[in-house]
N, C-alpha and C positions, 0 to 999 in steps of 0.2 A: 453104357451104364443101363440100368433094367428100369419098367416105366413104373414099378412103385416105388426106387429112388428118386428119380423126376419128381415126382407128385412130390415124394414128403419134403421137398425142397419149394414150394416154393410159398411165395409169402405169405402172412399167414390174414395178410392187408387183402390182401386179393382173391383169397378163398371166401369175404365176406361181401358176398351179393345181394340184389335189392333188385327189383325191376328197374329205375332208375340205372343202375351202375350197369346192369347187362344190356339198355340202351345205349348207352356210349360204348359198350367191349362191339357193339354192332355195328356202330357208325366210324369207330377210332378205337382203334385194339393200343394204342399210342397214350392217349390221354387215357384211358379206361385206368393202366397204368401207372399214368403219374398223379390223376386224379385219389389213387389209392393211397400209393407214392410217396407223392411230395407234398399233397392237402393242401395245393394251394386255389383261393380263390376266389372273384372278383370281389367288389364291396356292391356290388349291383346286384351281386348274382345273389348273397347275403339276404338282400332286403325282402330278394324276390321269393328266398326263402318263406322270412317273420310273412312277407304279404300272406303268400297261399296257405301256410301255419295259420293265421290268425282269423281269417276269414274261412276257413274249414272248421276251425273249433268252434265261432259264434253261430254256425251254423247245428251243429251238432251241441250244441248250449241249448237252441236256439228248441232243439224237437224231444232238447231234453225237461223243457218248460220252465230254464229260466227265467228269470224278470231281463228287464231291458238294464241294469242298470249292476247285476251280479253277470252278465256278459260283456258286457263294455271293465268290469272289473276288470275280469276274466281275461281279455283282450290285453289290456293295455300292463298286465303281469306278466304278458307271454311273450311279446314286445320286446325285443333278446337283442336290440341294435339302436343306437340314437333313436331320441326319441324326432330327429328330426331328417335324421337321413330320408332322403325322395330319391328313386332312381326315375325322374322324370318323363325320361321316352317311354318308361317301361306303365306309366301312370300309378305307379306302387311309392306307399307311404302309409304310416302307422295312422293318418285318418283318414285314407280311402279305404282305408282296411273298414274303418268305422263304419264311414260309409256302404261300402256294400252288406255289411252286416244290419243294420241298419234297414235298407233295400229290402232284403231277405227275411227281417221278422213283417215289415208290414205285407210283405208277399202272405207270408204264413196266415197272419188275423183277416187277410181276405179270402183264405183259404186254399191255398195252395198246398198241395199232399193232403190235405187234410181227411183221404182213406187210409192213411197210412199213420200207424205207429209204432212207437219206438220198442222193439228186443233187449226183452232184457238176462243181460247172463251173469247165473251167478250169483243174484242181488244185486250185479249191478248195469247199467246201460251199455248197452252192443255196441261204445263210441270206443273210436285211437286202437282197438280189439288187435296187440302186435300173436302174431307168428311167427316158427319157426322152422326151417325143413333140417335134418340133419342130414347134408349129403354123408361117401364115403370119402376119405384124404382130409377130413377137417372144412370141408366146405356145405358153409349154412347159405341156405336161402332164405329173407327178411321182409318178412311185406307188416302194412298194418290197415285195415278198412276202420274208414274214418264212423257208418253208420250203418248198423241193420235194423231193418223196418219191417213192417207186412202192413202186406195189405186187413182192413177192418173186419172185409167184407170178403175176401174171397181165401185171404189166411196167404197168400201167394206173398212169398220172401224176396228182400230188392235189397241188395244192397245199395247207398248211399256214397257216390264216389266227386267229390267237391274238388270241380279245378279253376282254373286262372287263369287266361289266355289274352294275347292282345291278340285276336285274330277276329272279327265282325263279324264273319259270315264261317256258321264255323258244318263241313261238310261230313259226312258219320264215317268216313273213312279214320278221320281221325282218330275214330274209339273203337267202334262196332266189334274189330280184330285182335281187340289191343291184351297180351297177354296177360295181364294187369287184371283184367278182370277178372280170367278165369282161376287166379292164384287165389281172389277173396274164396275159394269156392272149401281153402283150409279151414278157413274161419268157419264155414257155414257146418262144413261136419261134425265140428265142435258142438256145436251148439243144434240142429239136426240130423241128427246122422241118418234119419230115411229117407231127405231129401234125393229127389233124383234133376231136377233141375230150377233154375233161379231165376232172378232178371235184376239190370245193373241199371242204375238208373244215373247217368252221370248228365252233371249239373257245373256245367262252364258256365266261369264269370267274366263276361268281355269289360273287359278294364277302359275298352277308351271311348263306348257308349254307356257301361256302364249298368248292363241287363245279364239277368240267366236264361239260360234257355237250356231245357230238363229233351232230356233225350235219353230215350229206354231202350235194352237192349236183354233180350233174350243169352239165356247158355241151358245149356244140358254139360252132366259128367262126362258125356263122349269124347268133348272138346279136352277135357283137362290129361285124359294118356295120350296126345301128344302132345302137349303143353309140357308133361313130366319126362317124355321125349327130350324136345327140342329142351330144358334144364341141364339132364346131361352132357348134349353134346357139347354145349357151352361148354362146361367143365370140362369135356375134354381137349376144347379149347386151349382156354387158361391153360392146362398146363401141358400141349403141344408151343404155346409161346414161351413160358417158361424152359422148357427143357434147353427150348435153342436161345432162349438170351434174349430173344426179338421177339418187341411188340408193332404191328405195323402200321405207318403212318397212312392213315387216310386224308391223302388233300384235297378233296372232295370236302370234305366237313371240317375244312378251315377256319367256314364264314356259313355259319349256322345264327337263324335267329335274330337275323338283322346283325350279329357283332363278329364282330375276330375271336379266337376261341383261346379261351388263354394264357396259351403255351405255346401260339404265332410263333416265330421266330426265335424259338428256342426249345422246341423237344429237337431237334436233330442234335442237339449238344450231347455230350458225351451222358452215361447216367449216369460216373463217379461227381460229377457237377449236379446232377440233376432230381438224384434219390434219396432219399431219409430214412437213415436203419429205423426201424419199428424200437419208439418210446416203451418206457414200459407203461406207463399212462392211457395208449393207446394200447399193449397187453390186456390194462386192466378192464378198460373198457366192452375190449370182447367180449373177458371172463362174464363180466357182472351184468352184463345188462339184462335182465329177465321179461318174458314174455307169457300174453295169457294162455297162448297152446304152442305146445313142444311138439315136437313133429319128426319120427324118422324115416327115412324114402323108406322104408320097408313099410310102416305104418302106411304111409301114401298108397304104396302096391295093394298090401292085401284092402285096404278100404274102396279103392279103384275094383278091385277084380269080385267085392263081394258088392258095387252098385253094377253090373255087368251080368 
């Protein structure tokens, strides 16, 4: 069987890529496969997602100049799990999300990031901007940018990236070389075509101490060339695993973030018991999802060549 035939047989769900999904691929390909083709999530992980999303939304709306009442009502509407669900060990609940946002509002009133203003794109606030890159053989890399800011005095462009973490001490190695930060340049290209470098403002919220910590990192477009190559290598890896019908299990990743993997004890079972065929609803979601910015690999390469 030729390579091109193998590639066309890769399940469509495995071809939908994102930063978090590729992190899973790197740590345990078997979990990547099961996440994509089984879709089993722990209740705590759903609460974790809702918590992080609502804190990020509140901060974005704060930059948009919304009132406290508008912000809190938006968070209430966005919380998509039971209002009283709580991940006690992870310090995550609707009420703690509200507290985190309230604390940020207080920081802004006290002058936090007062030199920065929100950028507007096509007449709308540059918040939660989505992008997709179309690769050959139906692979797509998707992502979102929390907010694009600009320094009012220097005009330097910055991407705000809100994180929530259970760590009390933030080591710079957690974020400094993150591929996610390089991916943000896709959005910035659409807003500022002539931009040669930018800044990423990581803003982790420490859930245990209820504190924010700002971590700024400079990024250049030269770093993006390597990022593109790495994405292509990840795609080749998925093609290889699919052709061999083996997604390796990495036992060293069975325990991470203070808990066992969702699939611990079951991932060694046969695929016929674990994997589910793609549903029409999943296909519709893939096809119908709209993005703020749509690019192809060729668009990305041409843009990179222009900057070089």
